N, C-alpha and C positions, 0 to 999 in steps of 0.2 A: 455350686456349679449351675443349677437352673437359673439363679439370679444373674450370673455372668452372661449366660446365653441370652437371657431376656434383654439385658442392657445392650449387648452387641447387636441383637436383632433390631432394637429400637434405633441404634445409630445407623445401621444399614438402611432402614426404612426412611429415616430422615434424609440420609444422603441421596437416596433414589428420588425422594420427593423434590429435593433441591435441584437435582440433575434434570428431571423432566419438566420442572416448573421454571427453569432458569429463564427462558424467553419472556415469560410474564414478569418474573422478578426484575429482569433487566429493564423492562419498560418503566418501572418505578424508580430504579436506580439511575438510569440514563434515559430520561424522556427525550423524545424527538426534538432536535434543535429547530427553533423557529427561524425560518429562512428569510424573514423580512429584513432583519438587520444585515444578514449576509448578502442579500441582493443589493442593498444600499452600498455596502462596501465594494461590491463588484462594479456597480454603476459609477461610483466615484473613481475607481481605478480606470475605467474606460475613458471617462471625461478627462482625467489627468494626462492620459497617454494619447488623447485624440484618436481613439480607436472606435471602430464600428462594433456593433453587437450582432452576431457573434464574431469573435476573432477568426479570420480565415486560416484554413490549413493548420490548425493548432496542433502542437505536440509538446511533450515535456522531455527535456534532457536533464539528466542528473549526473554529476561528476563527483565521485566519492572523495577523491584525494583532497579537493579544495572545498568540500562540503557546500556545494552549490546546486540549486535547481534553476533551470532556465525555461521560461515559457516562450516557446517559439511560434512564429507565424511563418510557415515555410522555412526558409533559411535565415530569417531575420529574427533577432532577439527582441522580444517585447519587454521583458523584465527578468530580473534574476534575484534570487533570495537565498539566504543561508539555510542550511538544513542541519539536523542532528541525526546521528545514526546509532548503531548498537554497540555492545561491548567489544566486538571483534570486527571492526569496519573493513579491514583488509581481506581481500579474497572474496570469491563468490559463495553464495549459500549452497550447501550440498546436502544438509540434513536438518531435521527438526532440532531446535534448541541450540544451534551453533552460534547464535547471536550475530550472524552475518547478513548483510543486505545483498540480494542477488545482483548479478551483472548480466546484462543481455537486453534483448528487445521484448517488450511486453505491451500491454494496453490496459486501459481502465476497464475492468470487467464488471464492477458493481460499486455501490456507494452505500454508506452507512450514516444515517442521521442520528443514530443512538450511540455513536462511538464514545468511549470514556474520554477521548481526546477531541471533543467538540464535533468535528466532522471527519469522515475518512473516505478516501477513494481507494478501492481495492484493486490491486494490480494482479495481472494474470500469471502469477507464479504458482506452480512450476510451468515453464514453457516447454515446447517440444525438445529444445536443446537440453534443458534440465532433465527432462524425462529420459532422453537418450543416454545422458551421462549416468543417471541413476540406474538404468537397466544394465549398462555396461559394467558398472561397479557393483552390481547385485544388491543395490539399496532397495529397489522396487522390482516387482515381478512383471511379467508380460501383460497380465490383465490390467494392472494399474497404468502401465505405459500406454496401452491402447485407449484407456478411458481418458487420460490426459490429452492425448491426440484428438479424441472425439470432441471434447469440450472446446479445445482451442480452435478446431475447424469450425465449430458453431459460433465462435466469438463470445463464448460464455466463460464464467469463472471455472477454472479447472478444480479437481478435487483438492480440498485444503487439508484434510486430516490424513496426511501421508508421511512416510519416513523422510521425505524430502523437505518437510515443513510446509508452512502455508501462512495465511493471514498476513501477507505482506501488503502494506498500504502506505499512502501518503496521508498524514493526519496532522491535526493541531497539537498543541502541547508545549511549544517553545523550542528554542535552539541554543540555549546558553551553554549546553554541554551534550556529549553523547550519552543518551540515557535510555534509548529504546531497546527492544529485544531483537532488533534487526530491521525494523520498519523505518520509514522516513518521516521525520517530524519537521514541521514548519511552524511559524507563528500563526496565531488564531486568524488574523486578518488575511494571511496568505492562503490558508485552506479555504476560506470563504470565497476568495477570488477564483481559485482553481476549481472549486465546486461548480461554479457557473461558467467559467471559461472553457472547461474541458468536459465535453459530453462523453457518454459511454463509448468505448472503443478508441478513444484518443490514444495515439501511440506514446509509449513511455520507454525511452532508451536510457539505460543505466550503465555508466562507464566507470571503470576502476580509477583510471587516471585521466586528468583533463587533456593531456597531450595525446591520448589514444584515439580520439575521435576526429572526424573529418572537418568539423566546422572551425573556421579560423577566428582569431581574436576580433577581426573586423566585423564578422557576422554577429559576434556576441556583444559588440559595443552598442551603447544606446545613450 
């Protein structure tokens, strides 16, 4: 019995060490991406599209049904790319682990140069609307609801470790199939372009169906 207790204590201590030391471990597993090549990719993109730096009135529109991401300048489409989603692409995200991509209006709240998928732009999920739905359905309590509201009002990343889920981002990794946990994957060169084209607080609108939103096919042509 004492030996069993000793072994279990050792396992717990190792686990705690890994937990608290994870940020340092992650530095070695996923070092910061050198942005030199990424900037070159972005500059080539601008030159190809005869665009100024930065792109004016930039925003991102994502339509899940046709797996597309549109980089917009005002109401004009600059470029569009294919995306990959998670195992349950239909319907909006409502809870942690559901494999869905949220639907609604968000913004780029943070960015990660140490993402396991090259680069990542973190989206401001859960939004006020997500928090309202979560409170109504008793998924979150009033305290967390207020905290989400506070962070959104400040234009910051809302709480991520919540029953509503979190860590929703646009990142690299490829688009050959739906493979994410509910995040939005693009090709490596695309996330490099978006990294520089889209500063923090860039609006990100995610729609379930292409026909559900107000921009016409003409506005999306290029």
